[in-house]
Residue, then its C-alpha position, 0 to 999 in steps of 0.5 A: m532477460s524476464k519481461t516487466w509486467r508492461e511487456r506481459s498479459a497478466k495471469v490468472q491465479v486460480k481457477e474460479s471452481d476453486l475460489p473460497s466462499s466470501i463468508p467465513p464460517q458459521t461461529g455465531l448467529v449474526f454476521n456482521i457485515w463491517y467486521n466481516k465475522w460472526s457475533q452473538g457466539q463462539g468467535g473462534q478461531s479470528r486469523f488464520v493462513s491463506p492458501f492463496r498468496l500473491d506474487p508480483k513478480l509472476h502475476s503482475g501484467k497487464t489487463l483489461g483495466d489498463k486499456q480501459e484506464t482505470q484508476f483503481f487495482c484489483l482486491y483480489f489480485a493482491k490477495g492472489m485470487c483473481c480469476l480473470g487474469k488479463k480479463c480483469q477489469y482493475m490493475h494487476h501490479v503493484p502501485e507505483n508512482e504514477d499511479m499515486l498521482r493519478l488516485a490522488a488527482k481523483t479522490d481522497v475518500l477512496d482507497c487504491f481498490g476503490r472502496e470508500k474510506f470512512a470519516f473516522y478509524r474502526d476501533d481496531m484499526a483494521g477497514v479501509g481507513s480514515f479519508r481525514k488523515h493520510n497514514k502510511t504506517l501499518y502495524v503487523g502482529g502475530i509474528s510469532s505465529a505467523l513463523g510457527n514459533r520458529p526460534l529465528k534471531s531479531n535480525q533473521i525475523e526483521n529480514r524476512i519482514r522486510f523481504l515480504f514488505s519490499e515487494l510491495g512498495e517502497i519502505d520508509k522505515l520498518h520498526y520490529l519491536e521483538s519483546k511485543n511480538c510486532a513490526f511498523i512498517k511505513f511506505k514511501r506512498q500511502c496508495n502502498a500501504e493500502f494495497a500492502k495490508e489487503v496483500v500481507a493480512n493472513q499471510s505465512l511468515l515461513i518459506p518453503s525450506d522451512r520445517e514447519w512449511e506443509e503445516r502453514l496452512q494449520l497455524t495462525g496467519l500475520q494481522v495487519k492494520w493502521a496504526h496510530d499517529d505517531p506523538n513525536p515532535r519530529a515524526k510530526r514535522e516530517e509528516e507534514e513535510e511529505k504532504r507539502q512534497e506530495t502536494l507538489d509532486l502532484m501540481v507539477h504532474l497535473l501542469d505536466k498532463s496538462n501541457e501535454t493535452q495542450a501542444a497535442e491539440e495543437v499538432k493535431k490541428g496544426e495551428n500555430e499559436s499567437a503570442e495573444e494565446k500563450h499569454g492566456r495559458i492557464f499553465s504556461g511553461e514558465v509556472l511550470n518551470k519556477l514549480r519544479k525549480r521550487k520542488t527540487n530546492f524543497k528535495s534539496e532542504n529536506a537532504k540537507e535536513k535528514r543529513q543533520k538528524t543522522e549526526e543526532p542520537q536516533k529513536a524510535s519514530l513509531v508508536d509502540y503498542p502494548s504486549s497483547s496475549s493475542e498476538d503471542e498464541 
């Protein structure tokens, strides 16, 4: 039976001598650090297929960052090109629910890699993202080119997309639009969407058994960016419900941690807490039990509402992007 990432050390993904330059080949006169590309010249090919790729089952493991209880993930690990392995000061695993709760309790203005978000999205919806909105949905374009224009059925392409993203977190919805050569993937947690955006960008959808596999680096990879808000009223209601659920989860998490800390201090001191001290607790067991009961009731109400929705005619709930010639190249 294979070990979980907690039972092994993180592996070195690439040697330092094999790392590429962080600046793309010059195609203009001025390098724009905001868009990470050259301007005032011929743009050239903006997308490529990365020679590095994350394998979560193989590369995940404990790092120095886990021992130091860091809150953030390694960006280079996500891109499949960390040369530090177990010596890295950031985490090397796919974000889990506990990670999401820790990040939510710490800050809203930093992403899962510790990068500062901005007030507004970039015009092209790429980049780190905005701290004004919890966005869990990614837009994935350039699917045909990432397949080397390999003729596959719609369900085969969707299965490849689902497999690629399902390794990076729990998926809530996946909607593949064959006519527009794009897909929308919504994750259960925002930190998984942030993580997956970096993992999948400029990756190929080809697999080793495809005859085009050896030539994949000469093709163009997937384009991954943030999706716009879904104008569907039902989607907006679901988003509000998800925010309420996440808030309850975070409150229960904080209360559990607070009571665990208090209990550990009592055991260490070897003192019995008096009735007066129990009464003076900020987070009492009674409050925690009530909050958990409310959380359970909230989940039951959501489950009942979802059952009712399944009986109604289903419509695409994710916004459709207009087709673009650059995506079909």
